[in-house]
Steps between C-alpha positions, in 0.01 A plus 500: 500500500611855436564721804216715622626831627462871542767760563344844523650821636286693743673840484682680219565287194386140531588170342248218478608148402253215466421206274169638371299818526173645378416583222738242351334231706219473754511406867419639843849609607584602144204739491594635842854571380358683199279721720780576747738598220239726341446678831873547549518659156209727592706616800777607265729200540687327220407131482695233312343155468708198402272214406491183290313482173199262506518502118801582284317751279491768772763776465803495725456863607193722516318738734155415639317747726829673574676178604809404301474131406825308441413146389703179501457245221291189552808283442714679761219484756489118497832435674632627833847588362374659178238693697758625749726617217210676327393669825858610566526649152177694542589620849840626384337681209253680727759590763707677235229765470307485828579501872280244671409595856323189632402155375202293612550125456234228489611135523828365640631376165509843338624639829797266456544624140503858629767412757717366219496837324776713662353825371188439711685414822499852645141583406249462787256213448159399629418128482151357473492121469189297427419170329169570328674498162565126537144432609369695202723310260389171655135595457567610140636156416238298690184700432606642164393852594629815662448591865205738534261611778192360326613143562347327801807459724566873565147522641535176695832613648344834596232307686762278662681808631208723597222247569684182604195351668302521174791360302529204738125435470512509118439146375568546127613779269274503195429722201160668454394224258632242747277651767201478266587137430514434874158662552352283223642161593670537839847412370812716522659488154711705260532498121849535351437850364391638837785314671746718310378796707683331789881521518561133597326372184756318286341566164705262286442212740142597587543464877572692819867556581565427867836683502345829388210465746744438787718789387198731514397364838161365386413137587457293186186352657320830444507444123216287354532215246547610136283375213486541124226739392277226358530262794201436725570612856159434658124528465248772579390464862141527617568838660669634187208375294253685719703821482576492125226296335758263351392138518635311798762248396609689188874462450739786581826534307812689604453777242763747380616860508307770317767556234563130433126446456484805272789362292317168470188688393707670229590158365858501626563129548847447351855614572588807294148637482454854636213674673382847599241568766378843609273614779587753767857391432642295217713191441698405192700182483600182329473136602827320576581148622512488880833318466657799320720706733491874431698710747304816432298628793359826365252280313281272713456125470160351583422130478231441237176311551650255248758272668858540379451856376582836657396851401790743450289801583554876508228676702429872490273683745240767420462424128122478480480732799675765290190520278293593803766753606494657153120513498485672839763757412455575128157378385248722677330587168489138384354391833218750461432393139498135605257577779264701275499238222517191723833395353816346644755777552787263422345425160506874428864526605589197289339662194717806554812289549438323169556832320857520629760346273716213636777626726289784645743755355769381738295533819585227751303434819623296795221374729685580823199614701603323820800283425669316217552128472695306237773558396582813706352418840448819695228544762556876500471563124 
């Protein structure tokens, strides 16, 4: 694994050295580093960031939001010796033109690299060591996805810390559809698609990973059995029949996620077929074999309702919601016309949009009304 690190000066000119950083790549600490560096620039400080390229096509040197990026090639970042030499070269280059007043180091390994650079010996340093980078990498490889707050475990761990008595009393962790399944047939179950919303789900093996669960501090017993979407998990109980009108004894299957069911409804049943689904948000993706390893975590992986297949899916928030935002802010006249003539206001707006030539004269709109998802994950966009 490549080192995970930050060196950032807190006063005067600063130097920041780490393996990855936003916007080159996406991650919790990476985004934090990006925000800290921007704020230091806003305070009038000169910030130099030395980071590794996630892809070779990025330039070696550029300025983003006032921060000077100095990138290391993908090849040099893969070995400890080659990385150390590349870091040394970049550090020497920066020190020729800037006086660095303080360095802030995350992770012991890069702290060791810094100690090996004589020109940094006399510069005051602040060390901040943590191991979440390893946990995140482990989850990436097991679950197939990035670490994000909308997974179940961050919520469960919050409960464990702040409401330990409720956490201890929790029998099973289930998804919303899993809860509905339980109410219908009395069985705690999980389909493979929903299971991928839980960090310990080993998506290529289709099972819970005990090592990840233990590492998170959540008993593996709290996770229910996993079933394929089409498998029968129980039958409608008498109580559920009375409450829903569904015939008692009707079979209940495990079901699937909304997007995987939508993809199936689009006719996506083979590897290589693509899909697009839009509602409040939107999803665009392609079906891949579950056995195919893709170490790209800006795009999500969701197990399909069809065994052996996984959706390589890029979600975007506020796509359909943007139409409502546009209507409320720019379509007062159209709303009145629609009301007077008993028409759908969106049909009127669509008619107007059809008059615009493809490309919209260069106008580009980003639906960042509350956040942005794939590929540039940013909850503050």
